C-alpha positions in Angstrom: 2.8 -11.1 10.1 5.1 -12.0 13.0 8.1 -10.7 11.1 6.4 -7.4 10.5 5.6 -7.0 14.2 9.2 -7.6 15.1 10.3 -4.9 12.5 7.7 -2.5 13.9 8.8 -3.2 17.4 12.5 -2.5 16.5 11.6 0.7 14.8 9.6 1.9 17.8 12.5 1.0 20.2 14.9 2.9 17.9 12.6 5.9 17.8 12.4 6.0 21.6 16.2 5.9 21.8 16.5 8.7 19.3 14.0 10.8 21.1 15.7 10.2 24.5 19.1 11.2 22.9 17.6 14.3 21.3 16.0 15.3 24.6 19.3 14.8 26.4 21.2 17.0 23.9 18.5 19.7 24.1 18.8 19.8 27.9 22.6 20.0 27.7 22.4 22.9 25.2 19.9 24.8 27.4 22.1 24.4 30.5 25.1 25.6 28.5 23.1 28.6 27.3 22.0 29.4 30.9 25.6 29.2 32.1 26.8 31.6 29.4 24.0 34.1 30.2 25.0 34.2 33.9 28.8 33.8 33.4 31.6 35.7 31.8 32.5 35.1 28.1 36.1 34.5 27.4 38.0 37.8 26.9 35.1 40.0 28.0 35.8 42.5 30.7 32.9 43.2 33.1 32.8 45.6 36.0 32.8 44.2 39.5 29.3 42.9 40.2 27.8 40.5 42.6 24.3 39.1 42.2 22.6 38.6 45.5 19.2 36.9 45.3 16.5 39.3 46.2 18.8 42.3 46.8 18.1 43.9 43.5 14.3 43.9 44.1 14.0 44.4 47.8 12.6 47.7 49.0 13.6 46.8 52.6 17.3 46.2 52.1 19.1 49.5 51.5 22.6 48.0 51.4 24.8 45.1 52.5 28.5 45.0 53.3 31.3 42.5 52.6 34.9 42.4 53.7 37.4 41.7 50.9 41.1 41.1 51.6 44.2 40.5 49.6 47.5 42.0 48.4 47.3 45.3 46.4 48.8 44.5 43.0 47.7 47.7 41.2 46.4 51.1 42.2 44.8 53.1 39.4 42.9 56.4 40.1 40.4 55.2 42.8 40.6 51.5 42.0 42.4 48.9 44.0 43.3 45.6 42.4 43.6 42.8 45.0 44.9 39.3 44.6 44.2 36.5 47.1 44.4 32.7 46.6 44.9 33.1 42.8 41.9 35.3 42.3 42.1 39.0 41.2 39.4 41.6 41.9 39.2 45.3 41.0 37.5 47.4 43.7 36.4 50.9 43.0 36.9 53.0 46.1 34.7 56.0 46.8 36.2 59.5 47.3 35.0 59.7 50.9 36.4 56.3 51.9 38.3 56.1 55.2 41.8 54.8 54.9 43.8 53.6 57.9 46.8 51.4 58.8 47.0 49.0 61.7 50.3 49.4 63.5 51.5 46.7 66.0 53.5 47.9 69.0 55.1 45.1 71.0 56.3 45.4 74.6 57.5 42.8 76.9 54.0 42.6 78.5 51.7 43.0 75.6 51.0 43.7 71.9 49.1 46.9 71.2 47.3 47.5 67.9 47.0 51.2 66.9 44.9 52.4 64.1 46.3 55.4 62.3 44.3 57.4 59.7 45.9 57.8 56.3 45.0 58.8 52.8 44.3 56.7 49.7 47.5 57.9 48.1 49.4 56.2 51.0 48.4 52.7 49.9 51.3 51.0 48.1 51.5 48.0 45.7 52.4 45.0 47.9 50.4 46.2 50.9 48.1 43.6 52.5 44.7 45.3 52.8 41.1 44.7 53.8 38.4 46.7 52.0 34.9 47.1 53.4 32.6 47.2 50.4 29.0 48.2 50.1 26.9 46.0 47.9 24.4 48.1 45.9 20.9 47.0 45.0 22.0 46.9 41.3 24.6 44.3 42.1 27.7 46.5 41.9 29.9 47.3 44.8 32.2 50.0 45.9 34.9 50.3 48.7 33.9 52.5 51.6 36.8 51.8 53.9 40.4 50.5 53.4 42.6 49.1 56.2 46.3 48.4 55.6 47.2 45.3 57.6 50.4 44.9 59.6 53.0 42.6 58.0 
């Protein structure tokens, strides 16, 4: 009888370990599934979108703004591609967006910054720019103002 109790105890201990391992594996698989549902899949192009908690459901928040800066590496139609710190982002620019350049004027006494209005077509690859974007309730954003920065 004592031998049978030891065998039963070993089987129960082994069953507990198997259940713990299976539970751990299930938790890992669920976390991987969640990360894929919120992230990008390899090779899949997605439009620029930012999820902001509560923004998509709020009836009070009409819009929010963000400032994005980087070097213009591609200009296609009304889309600016910016690169900063190794990250690349494509920003659709609305037709009515304001475009300006900041020009530094240095004298012996002071440095003046002048803002000159321009057109979207005046932006060149290599320009350092800041883009004011409006974050929409659906999570997408669009550029509403572009400023070309002095070098």
